[in-house]
Residue, then its C-alpha position, 0 to 999 in steps of 0.5 A: m356350626r363351624a365358625t368362619s375365620p376373618k378375612r385376611i388383608t393382603a398388601v397386594p395392590l388393589q384393582f380399581h374398577r369404574s363404579v359409575e360410568a356417568m361419573e368419575v368414581w372407582s372402587a375396590s375392596r380387600g379383606g373386608f374393606s372398601f376403597v373409593i376414589s372420586f373426582e371432585s371439583p367446585t363446579g360442574p357435574g359430579f361431586h363438589g369439593r376441592t379439585g382432585y381425586m378424593a380417596s376414602w376407605r371404610p369397613l364393608d359393614p354398611t353401618k360404618g361411614a367412610i374415612r378420607i385417606g390422608g393426602s386427599p384430594f390427590q392430583s391424579l388417579a394414579e396418586a390416589e390409587q397409591g394412597c389407597n395401596r399404602f393404606v392397605e399395607h398399613l392395615a395388613a401391618l396392623e393385622g400382622l401385629g394382632w389388630s383386628k377390625 
């Protein structure tokens, strides 16, 4: 049986899509990792927390929890996307150094 090689992480910008139409939640994945951005506020519908765009990542392994991306909550969706893309670049650099998940 042929072994499958691990997915490579590329530092190409993530393409986020709206995951839940009724809520402000966007997601993207790359190289075995999932990235999610959600809008949070202390009151009202949706997720409750500090007002802003919360960005997180996790391995696609369903047993692993999400980890908040530094700088969250961001003031805009574009800033949250930039934070996720910077983290993808970080993961790609680690992979280039021989780090693997």
